[in-house]
C-alpha positions in Angstrom: -25.0 -25.2 17.0 -21.9 -24.1 15.3 -21.9 -26.5 12.2 -24.3 -28.0 13.1 -26.8 -27.2 9.8 -30.4 -28.1 9.2 -31.6 -30.2 12.5 -35.0 -30.5 12.1 -37.2 -32.3 14.7 -33.8 -32.8 16.6 -34.4 -31.8 20.1 -31.7 -32.2 23.1 -33.4 -35.0 25.1 -33.2 -36.2 28.5 -32.9 -39.6 29.4 -33.0 -41.9 32.5 -30.9 -44.9 32.9 -31.0 -47.5 35.0 -28.2 -48.3 37.8 -27.4 -51.1 36.0 -27.6 -49.6 32.6 -29.9 -52.1 31.4 -32.9 -49.8 31.0 -33.2 -46.3 29.5 -36.4 -44.5 29.3 -36.7 -41.0 27.7 -38.2 -38.7 30.0 -39.4 -35.8 27.9 -41.6 -35.6 24.7 -40.1 -35.8 21.0 -40.5 -31.9 20.7 -39.2 -30.8 23.8 -35.6 -29.5 23.9 -33.7 -29.0 27.5 -31.1 -26.3 28.1 -30.2 -27.6 31.4 -29.7 -29.9 34.2 -29.0 -29.9 37.5 -29.4 -32.6 40.4 -29.6 -31.7 44.4 -30.0 -35.3 45.7 -32.9 -38.1 43.6 -34.5 -34.6 42.2 -33.4 -33.5 38.6 -34.2 -29.7 37.8 -33.9 -28.7 34.1 -35.2 -25.9 31.9 -36.5 -26.1 28.3 -39.3 -25.8 26.5 -41.4 -27.6 23.6 -41.9 -26.0 20.0 -42.5 -27.6 16.6 -41.7 -24.9 14.3 -40.1 -21.7 16.7 -38.9 -21.7 19.7 -39.9 -18.3 22.0 -36.8 -17.6 24.2 -38.7 -15.4 26.8 -40.8 -18.3 28.1 -38.6 -21.0 29.4 -40.1 -23.7 31.9 -38.9 -25.2 35.2 -39.4 -28.6 35.8 -38.6 -31.4 38.2 -38.1 -35.2 37.6 -38.0 -37.5 40.7 -35.3 -39.7 40.0 -36.5 -42.5 41.6 -40.1 -42.8 40.6 -39.5 -40.8 36.8 -42.4 -38.4 37.6 -42.1 -34.9 35.7 -43.4 -32.5 37.2 -43.6 -28.6 35.9 -42.6 -26.4 38.9 -43.5 -23.2 36.3 -43.4 -21.2 33.7 -41.7 -17.8 33.2 -42.7 -14.9 31.3 -40.4 -12.4 29.5 -37.2 -14.3 31.1 -34.1 -15.4 29.0 -32.4 -17.9 31.4 -28.3 -18.6 30.8 -28.6 -21.7 33.0 -29.0 -23.1 36.5 -26.6 -24.6 39.3 -27.1 -26.6 42.7 -24.8 -24.8 45.5 -25.4 -27.5 48.0 -29.5 -27.6 48.4 -30.0 -24.5 47.0 -30.8 -24.0 43.3 -29.2 -20.4 41.7 -30.4 -19.5 38.2 -28.7 -16.9 36.0 -31.2 -15.0 34.0 -32.2 -11.8 32.7 -35.5 -9.8 30.9 -32.9 -8.2 28.5 -35.3 -4.8 29.1 -31.8 -2.5 28.6 -29.7 -4.2 26.3 -31.8 -7.3 24.5 -29.6 -10.6 24.0 -26.5 -9.1 25.3 -27.6 -8.1 28.4 -25.6 -9.3 31.3 -27.7 -11.9 33.3 -28.4 -11.3 37.1 -28.4 -14.1 40.0 -31.5 -15.5 41.7 -32.0 -18.4 43.9 -34.7 -20.3 43.0 -37.9 -22.0 45.7 -37.9 -25.5 44.0 -41.5 -26.1 44.8 -43.2 -22.9 43.6 -40.0 -21.7 41.5 -40.4 -18.3 42.6 -37.3 -15.9 42.2 -35.5 -13.9 44.7 -32.6 -12.2 43.8 -29.3 -13.2 44.9 -26.9 -10.7 43.1 -27.9 -7.8 40.7 -25.2 -7.9 37.9 -24.1 -6.2 35.3 -20.8 -7.9 34.6 -19.7 -11.0 32.1 -20.8 -14.5 32.5 -18.4 -16.0 30.6 -15.0 -15.9 28.5 -15.4 -13.7 25.5 -11.0 -13.1 25.2 -10.3 -13.6 22.1 -7.1 -15.9 21.0 -7.0 -18.6 18.1 -4.6 -21.5 20.1 -7.2 -22.8 22.8 -7.3 -26.6 22.7 -10.4 -28.6 24.2 -12.7 -26.9 26.8 -14.3 -26.5 30.3 -16.3 -26.0 32.7 -16.6 -22.6 33.6 -18.7 -22.4 37.1 -18.2 -24.6 39.8 -20.0 -24.8 43.2 -18.4 -26.1 46.2 -17.6 -24.5 49.7 -21.4 -23.0 49.3 -20.4 -20.9 46.9 -21.1 -20.6 43.2 -17.5 -20.4 41.5 -17.5 -18.2 37.7 -15.5 -17.0 34.9 -16.2 -13.7 34.1 -14.7 -11.6 31.7 -13.5 -7.6 33.3 -11.7 -5.1 30.6 -9.3 -7.5 28.7 -9.2 -10.4 31.2 -11.3 -13.0 32.3 -11.2 -13.9 35.7 -12.6 -16.0 38.4 -15.0 -14.7 41.3 -16.7 -16.4 43.8 -20.6 -15.6 44.7 -21.9 -16.9 48.3 -25.3 -17.4 49.2 -26.1 -14.4 51.2 -25.0 -12.3 47.8 -21.2 -11.7 48.7 -19.2 -11.5 45.3 -15.2 -11.6 45.5 -12.5 -12.3 42.9 -10.4 -15.2 43.4 -8.3 -15.1 40.7 -7.9 -11.7 38.8 -4.3 -11.8 37.0 -4.1 -10.4 33.4 -4.9 -13.1 30.5 -7.9 -15.6 30.0 -8.7 -18.4 32.7 -10.6 -20.7 30.0 -11.7 -23.4 32.3 -12.0 -24.1 35.6 -12.7 -26.7 38.7 -13.0 -26.3 42.3 -11.0 -28.9 44.9 -13.5 -28.4 48.1 -11.3 -30.5 50.9 -8.3 -28.6 49.5 -9.2 -25.3 49.3 -7.7 -25.6 45.8 -8.8 -23.7 42.1 -7.8 -25.4 39.1 -7.8 -23.8 36.1 -6.5 -23.8 32.4 -5.2 -20.6 31.4 -3.3 -18.2 29.0 -1.4 -16.0 31.1 2.1 -14.2 30.8 1.8 -14.3 26.9 2.3 -18.0 26.8 0.0 -20.9 25.9 -2.5 -22.6 27.9 -1.6 -24.0 30.9 -2.9 -25.6 34.2 -2.4 -23.6 37.5 -3.4 -23.7 41.1 -5.1 -21.0 43.0 -4.3 -21.7 47.1 -7.9 -20.0 48.2 -6.6 -19.5 51.6 -3.8 -17.7 50.6 -3.8 -16.5 47.2 -1.1 -18.6 46.0 -1.2 -18.8 42.5 1.0 -21.6 41.0 2.0 -22.9 37.9 1.3 -26.6 37.4 1.9 -28.2 33.8 5.1 -26.9 31.6 3.6 -28.3 28.6 4.6 -25.3 26.2 7.0 -23.9 28.1 9.8 -24.5 24.7 7.0 -23.2 22.0 8.7 -19.8 21.8 12.0 -21.3 22.0 14.0 -19.4 19.1 11.2 -17.0 18.1 10.4 -13.7 18.3 7.5 -12.8 20.5 6.2 -9.4 20.4 5.2 -7.7 24.0 1.8 -5.9 23.6 2.0 -2.3 24.4 -0.9 -0.7 25.4 -2.9 2.4 23.6 -5.8 4.0 25.1 -8.0 7.2 23.6 -10.6 9.2 24.2 -13.3 8.7 21.2 -16.7 9.8 21.3 -17.0 10.3 25.3 -15.4 7.4 25.7 -11.5 5.2 26.5 -10.7 3.1 24.2 -8.3 0.2 25.3 -6.4 -1.2 22.8 -2.3 -2.5 22.0 0.1 -2.4 19.8 2.9 -5.3 18.5 5.9 -4.0 16.9 7.6 -6.2 14.2 10.0 -7.8 14.6 13.8 -6.4 14.4 12.5 -3.2 14.7 14.1 0.2 13.5 12.3 3.4 14.9 14.6 5.0 11.6 12.9 2.7 9.2 9.2 3.1 8.1 6.9 -0.2 8.1 3.7 -1.7 7.1 1.0 -2.4 9.5 -2.3 -4.6 10.2 -5.2 -3.4 12.0 -7.3 -6.3 13.7 -10.7 -6.1 14.6 -12.3 -8.7 16.9 -15.8 -10.7 16.5 -18.7 -10.7 18.7 -19.3 -7.8 18.9 -19.1 -8.8 23.1 -15.9 -10.3 23.0 -12.7 -8.9 23.8 -9.0 -8.6 22.7 -6.6 -8.3 25.4 -3.0 -9.3 26.1 -2.9 -13.3 25.5 -0.9 -14.9 22.6 -2.7 -14.5 19.0 -0.7 -16.6 16.7 -2.0 -14.3 13.7 -0.7 -11.2 15.1 2.4 -12.6 16.0 2.8 -14.1 12.3 2.8 -10.5 11.0 4.9 -9.1 13.6 7.4 -11.5 13.0 7.2 -10.2 9.3 7.8 -7.1 9.9 4.0 -5.8 10.9 3.0 -3.3 13.2 -0.3 -4.9 14.4 -3.0 -2.7 16.4 -6.0 -3.8 18.1 -8.5 -2.4 20.4 -12.1 -3.4 22.2 -14.5 -0.6 20.8 -18.3 0.8 21.8 -20.0 -2.9 21.5 -16.9 -4.9 23.0 -17.9 -7.0 26.3 -15.6 -6.7 30.0 -17.0 -3.3 30.9 -20.8 -3.7 31.9 -24.0 -3.7 30.1 -23.9 0.0 28.9 -20.6 0.1 27.2 -21.5 -3.0 25.4 -24.9 -1.8 24.2 -24.8 -0.8 20.4 -28.4 -1.9 19.4 -29.9 -0.2 16.5 -26.4 1.3 16.3 -24.1 -0.4 14.2 -21.5 1.0 12.3 -21.5 4.5 14.0 -19.9 5.0 17.6 -18.2 2.2 17.2 -16.9 2.6 13.9 -15.6 6.1 15.2 -13.8 4.7 18.0 -11.8 2.2 15.5 -11.1 5.3 13.4 -9.8 7.3 16.3 -7.9 4.6 17.9 -5.9 4.0 14.7 -5.1 7.7 14.4 -3.6 7.6 17.8 -1.6 4.6 16.9 -0.4 6.5 13.9 0.4 9.7 16.5 2.2 7.7 18.8 4.2 5.3 16.6 5.9 7.5 13.5 7.6 4.3 12.1 4.5 3.6 10.7 3.7 4.0 7.1 0.1 5.3 6.8 0.0 4.4 3.3 0.5 1.2 3.4 -1.7 0.0 7.0 -4.2 -3.4 5.9 -7.4 -4.0 7.9 -8.9 -7.5 8.6 -11.7 -8.5 11.0 -14.0 -12.1 11.4 -17.5 -12.3 12.2 -18.4 -8.9 13.6 -14.9 -7.6 12.5 -15.9 -8.7 9.0 -19.0 -6.8 9.4 -16.6 -3.9 10.2 -14.1 -4.6 7.7 -17.2 -4.7 5.3 -18.8 -1.0 6.5 -15.3 0.1 6.7 -14.4 -0.1 2.9 -17.5 1.7 1.9 -16.7 4.6 4.4 -13.1 5.4 4.1 -10.1 4.5 1.9 -7.5 5.2 3.9 -6.3 1.3 4.2 -4.5 -0.6 1.3 -5.7 -3.8 1.6 -8.5 -4.8 3.6 -9.4 -9.0 4.8 -12.9 -9.4 5.8 -13.5 -12.8 7.0 -17.4 -14.4 7.7 -19.0 -11.1 7.8 -22.3 -10.0 7.6 -23.0 -7.7 4.6 -27.1 -7.2 4.2 -28.7 -7.3 7.3 -32.3 -7.7 5.3 -31.0 -10.8 3.6 -29.2 -12.2 6.7 -32.2 -12.3 8.5 -33.7 -15.3 9.4 -31.3 -17.5 8.1 -28.4 -17.5 10.8 -27.8 -20.5 13.8 -27.1 -17.4 16.2 -31.2 -17.4 15.7 -34.2 -15.3 14.0 -34.3 -12.8 16.4 -30.6 -11.8 16.1 -31.0 -8.8 13.4 -34.6 -7.7 15.1 -32.6 -7.6 18.5 -29.3 -6.2 17.6 -30.7 -3.3 14.9 -33.7 -2.5 16.7 -35.6 -3.4 13.8 -38.3 -5.0 12.8 -38.0 -7.0 9.3 -41.0 -6.4 8.1 -41.9 -3.0 8.3 -38.2 -1.4 8.9 -36.3 -1.9 5.5 -34.6 1.4 5.9 -33.0 0.9 8.6 -31.7 -2.2 8.3 -30.7 -1.3 5.1 -29.3 1.8 6.4 -26.8 -0.4 8.6 -26.3 -3.0 5.6 -22.1 -2.6 4.8 -23.3 -3.5 1.0 -25.2 -0.4 0.3 -22.4 1.8 0.7 -20.5 -0.6 -1.9 -20.7 2.1 -4.6 -18.2 4.1 -2.2 -15.1 0.8 -2.0 -12.0 1.5 -3.3 -10.0 -0.5 -1.1 -8.5 -4.1 -2.8 -10.3 -6.4 -0.4 -10.3 -10.2 -0.1 -13.3 -12.2 1.5 -12.8 -15.4 3.3 -16.1 -17.7 4.3 -16.4 -21.4 5.0 -19.2 -23.4 2.6 -20.7 -25.3 6.3 -20.6 -21.2 8.3 -24.4 -21.5 8.7 -23.6 -18.0 11.8 -22.7 -15.7 8.7 -23.5 -17.8 5.3 -21.6 -17.7 2.6 -23.9 -15.1 0.4 -22.7 -12.2 2.7 -19.2 -12.3 1.5 -20.5 -13.3 -2.0 -23.0 -10.3 -2.8 -20.3 -8.1 -0.9 -17.5 -9.3 -3.3 -19.6 -9.1 -6.8 -20.3 -5.6 -5.4 -16.7 -4.9 -5.6 -16.3 -7.0 -8.8 -19.3 -5.1 -10.6 -17.2 -1.8 -9.9 -13.9 -3.1 -11.0 -12.4 -2.8 -7.6 -9.5 -5.6 -7.0 -11.3 -7.9 -5.0 -11.0 -12.2 -4.5 -12.7 -14.5 -2.5 -11.3 -18.0 -0.9 -13.9 -20.4 0.3 -13.2 -22.9 2.7 -15.0 -26.2 2.2 -16.2 -28.5 4.8 -15.0 -25.6 7.5 -17.6 -23.3 9.8 -17.5 -20.2 11.7 -14.8 -21.3 13.5 -12.1 -21.6 11.0 -9.5 -19.7 12.5 -9.4 -21.2 15.8 -10.3 -25.0 15.4 -10.2 -25.3 11.5 -8.6 -28.2 10.3 -4.7 -27.6 10.2 -4.2 -27.2 6.6 -7.1 -24.9 6.3 -5.8 -22.6 9.2 -2.8 -22.4 7.1 -4.5 -21.9 3.8 -6.3 -19.2 5.6 -3.4 -17.6 7.0 -1.4 -17.3 3.9 -4.0 -15.9 1.7 -4.5 -13.3 4.2 -0.8 -11.7 4.3 -0.3 -12.9 1.0 -2.8 -10.2 0.4 -1.5 -8.2 2.9 2.1 -8.4 1.1 0.5 -7.8 -2.4 -0.2 -4.2 -1.6 1.8 -3.5 1.6 5.4 -3.9 0.9 7.3 -1.5 -0.8 
């Protein structure tokens, strides 16, 4: 619940409302929290659990509500299962869930059919791919559904490589692609009668528009043109692909050339690291990167190990933050500098937010190759981060494969703050005072460590903003944030 803050005794409840809207009855008790609901006829199926102090995510319960009588009945309590959601495909109830045995909370869920009487699960489709859209961008507005049942199939958005696509799973377990254009499908709807898939997407380096995909012919049609004039008379850099072999993995990324590029000149650059870590960068339009390219910077970015879109094994960095992922990033930076000699290696800046902020804090403690860095909404200390983030009490132990009460040495080993004594890089820290995902103390600790050692540092705090500042914050704050980062880079990277 991004920006929610303290929500003690608050629960997501289910209510039953009469058809004339004159009567309303709360169905679930005050300590029960509803995670997902789905209707089949007069029956409402719901996943959730009751708790008073701490929710155990591995013991979800499946209930059914009779919409006519108001009777609520427990069907089954599951053991050791993380449930993403439930969806009705005609009369079949489908659940997406995982035991998380391989990579914990980040493990991609499988598809199961549910016996509506007993709650027993039957494997419909064993899945190792992403079941959501994790393609990063800072130009989205609004949102919508990412799953849709129609034509006896479950349509869903999935991230594959650098793009998010639309797939369809039928009740025989056949999983087929529907829309696989390069870009990002942000939300979808299926018009069953006309066999049309509708979706909002970021395609061809443009902003969001509405598209239609003919499910019979595969023809794609752009239906809206809201943003056709957005880039008129503006420079928009094209994404040039770069891949490198690193630590036994192919690391994919892209480079944006600066405006009025002249191969005979030397240019500064910005290395931008995504959050997550289980998200991806792709070729969709990214405003902050285009701003820097328009100002005369090379911009480069990639998907290190830990990123989404390449299955569970590639996404797994549990217990290894700052290891393979760090080396992937440095190897990619080396490859970009090798391929683009116009980049001045002494004027390369670096930034990132959330996990990218963690990596920024880690980077400045392990190398001084960057002339300036900007750490945004970061983590610096796994020990003090434990138990305070709205991402959940379980996150630190899960991601570090460590027990908070007995593995202090391991948690400290993977904390960027431990290496603050090595920092030489001028660093800007940006946080929001209502960011409860990566609370402000994480940036303050790192900032204080640099100031103690006389390293140039600045911290900028945005009041009333949360973890989404760069993507959906107040316009004046988004402008100021970008100005702060850009001014910091200009101070150290421009000749």
